[in-house]
N, C-alpha and C positions, 0 to 999 in steps of 0.2 A: 107847686110841689117838689120835693125836694126826693132826686133818687140819686140813693145811694146802693141799689143793688138789683138784680133782679124781678126781685120778688116784689118790689116796690112798683120798677115798671110796668108789671102787669094791675095791679091797682090803680097805676097811674092810666092803659089805656083804659080800662073798665070805668071809670073817670069819664074820663075824653066823653066815650059814649053814653052814658047815662045819664047825664047833667049836660048836653050839650049849651046851653046857656050860660056855663058857670064858665072864667077866663081863668084857666090853669096853667102858669107860666111854672116851666122847671127849671130858671134861671134868671137869678134874683137883678142881674143887670140891663136885664130886655122890662123891667118897667118899674113903674111908680112904684113905691115900696109903700109910700100913704097907701095904696090900692088893694092893699094885700093885708086880709083878713082873718088868715086861718093859713096853718099849714099843715102837710100830711106830708108823714113819711117814719121810718125806722129809727132813724139813726139822724139825730140833729149834736150841728153843732157850736158849740160855744160864738158868740157874737152876730148872730143871724135875728132870732127874737128880740133881744133889746133894740133890733134899726128899726122894725116895723110900729112905727107909731099908733098904727089901728089894730092892733093884734085880737082876735077874739077868743081863738080858737088853735090848741096845739094836739093834732091827734095823729097818736098809732097807728100804724099799719098794723098790727100785730097786736097780741094778747097780751103783749109785758111792754110796761114804759118808760125801763130803765132805759133804752135808747136816744129818748127825747128831753127824758129827766136831766142825763147826764152834761145836757148843755149849760146847766145851774145860772140860768139867768133869764129864763121866761118871768117874765114879771108876772104881779102877785094874781093882779085882777082876770089873768090870763084863763082861760077856763083845757086842762089838761085830759086829753080820753084816753081810751083803749078801749079794743075789739072784744066782745064776751058774743059766744053761741055755742048751744049746747053739741055742733056737732065737734067744736074744737075737744071738747069731752070724752065722744064718743071714740074719737082718733088719737086722744091720749090711752084711752081706758084699753084699745085694742092694743097699740105699743107695746106698756106696760103690763098686760095679761098675757101677749107674747113672750118676753124677757121674762116673768115670772116663771112662769109652766115649762120654760124651756131648760132652765134650770133648773127648777123644781123635778123633774120626770125623767131627768136626766138626757134627751132627746141626744143630746151634743154627742153623748159615747156610743147611741143608739146607728145615728146615721156615721160614726167610726168604725162601727162595727161590720154595718151593711158595706161600704166601701171594701173590706177584706172580707165582705163575702161571709160573716162569721153569725149564726141564730144564736144567740145566750140573751133570755128573758133574765128580767129581776122584780124585786117585787115593786107593786106600786105606791108609792108614800100616802100617810093622810094631811092630806091638807088641812083639816080641822088640828093638827095639833105644828103647824107652820103657820107661826105670826109676820103678818108684813103691815111696817109703821109704814104708815105716807106721813110725809112731811109736808105741809101744805091741804085743807081740807076746803078752800074754797069751791067757786063754780065747777072748775075743772078736778079738784079733786073728789069732789064727792059723787061725780060720775066716775071716774076711776075703782072709788068703795064698793060703790055697786056691783061695777062686773066684777070684782074682784073675791066679793062677798056669794054670789051666784055658784062663783067656781067653786068655793064651800073650805076659803082661807078662813085665819081669824084673824080679821082688819083693825087695826089701830091707829089711832091717830097726832099729830100736834100739828099746833100752830100759835098763834102768838096771840088768838084770843081764850081760844082751849072750847070754842061753842060745841055742843052736841050737832051730830048729824044722822043722819038716817047709814044704817048700814056701814057704822063702827064702832065698836064695840065702848070705846073708851077714848075721850079725845085730852089730850094732855097737854099745862100750859105753860111758858114761861121758860125761862134761864134755869130755874128749878126744879124742872118735872122730865124736863128731858134728857139728862142718864138714867131717870127710871125709863123711858120709855125707849132709848136707843139697847137698852139690858134685854127689851123683848124681841126684840125687832132676828127674824131669821135672815129674812129680807130688809130692805131699808130702800122706799122708793122716793127718794126726793122732787118736791113739785112746786118749792116754793120760788116765790117772786124773788129777782133779782133789786138786794137790798142795800145800805149801806150796813143793816144788823146782818143782814145773810152773807157780805158777800162775804169769800173764804170762812164760812163757819163751818164744816164740813171737814175739819182738820184732822191731824193725829190724833191730837189729845178727844175730840169726838168720836171718832172714827174707832177708837181702839175702847170704846166704851159696847160696841154694839158683840155680839152675841162669837164668840171663836167660829168661825168658819159664814160665817155671816156673806151677803150678798145686797152691793150697792145699783142700784139703777138711780141713770140720774136722766132726769127728759126735762131740767127746768130751766137752769144758765149754769155756766162751765164754772163761772165766778168765785160760786157756792163749792166748788170741789178742790180743795189741795192738790194734782191731779199729782205729783209728785209724793207728794204724802201718800196717797191712796194707791200709789204702785210699789210704797215698800211696806205697806199693812198688808199687802197681797202676796209679792214676792216671801214676807218674813211666815205667812202661813196663817196669819191672824184673819184674815179675810179671803173667801174662797175664790171672790173675782168682781166682777163688772161688768154692767151695760152702762154705756156711755153715747147721748145723743148731744148734749151738747159739753162746749172745753172753752176753755180761757183766751184760746185763738183758736177763731176760725176762717177760712178752711183747718184743721188743725193738721201741720206740717209735717211733709213728705216720713221726718228722720225722726220723728214723735214715737218715741217707745210705747207707747198707746198700740201702738197701729200695730204690731209684732208681737203681744203678750201675748201668749195661750189662753188666758184666764181674762181676758177683757174681749168684750163687742163693742167694736168702734161703730156708730151711721152716722151719717152727717146732715143731724139736726133737720130730722123728719118725721119726728115723734107725731107733731098735729102743730097744723099751724091755720090759723082762720081763711074762711073761704072767700074768694077776692070779692063776692058779690054781699056777705058780708062784712065787710071792710066796706068800701064805698055805699052800700046806703048809710049803713050807721053815721057816716064820716054827713053824707048828702043832710040827714036828718037833725044830724046836731048841728051843722053850718047853720040851718032855718031855721034854730032853736035858740043858739045865740046872737043872730041877730034880730031877731026879734023881743032877746033880755031874758028868755029862759034855760035854767040848769039842762048843761047837754043831760046823755044818758051815756053812764058807766064813766061817770067821773074818777079822776085821779088824785086821794090824800095824797100829796105831794111828803107830807110827814113820815107817811110808811111806806109811802114807794110803790102805791099799789089802790 
């Protein structure tokens, strides 16, 4: 198990407690490489998987597989998996709903008024006239859509496949339909996986196709959004602001202008994460499956990146 952060370390401790029969190593120098049949980590550097002749499984400890696929040298016969659980969708739905509602209802203004001991009411806007666009409507996106629909918002979606899902009025697909989708959005929520195709997808050209005054919530991966171009569009007035949980560089550097911009909300990649128990249990089950020649659960299609 390759320890790349405290996030992974917590899963290491749980794995050792849950499956004491497994020999779990954290340093390749301490073992015979031929004995290793699985890797469990969040970020995988090049030159590791290719050195393990009996490797059968590379499992991400998180919901995304981009951190392990970035290595680029996992043999084609080796299974790659990620963690999938409904609790992850619920956590994401809570985060997204909070950010959407905070902006939609103008709670920042009311909090500012309260600090000044001011009593000034405002009309409540009609959520049915506010379109929230979800980029990414898979397992997580479908739960987010359910929550936003229950709050009365008009929810539309965009995905690679464009498959219809419950609680989404219409799902657009592909590059051809992306401008139409963006042009409908009062709030854009990015839930896309990070892949070759989505890297830098939300640049100034794309973001300018949003409605004037639109708001962005990014709870997917930082590399999908061109941060400097986003900031320029906010400063120019085309976008009203953004809530960002993920960034191209994490932790976000202390001198980054996103920290201090009054129309930008910064949170430290806390929107959602799989539970420790789910990650460990799925790894143990999948390790057993690949050792017996079965296909593991939650396999990643390397061609599309998720």
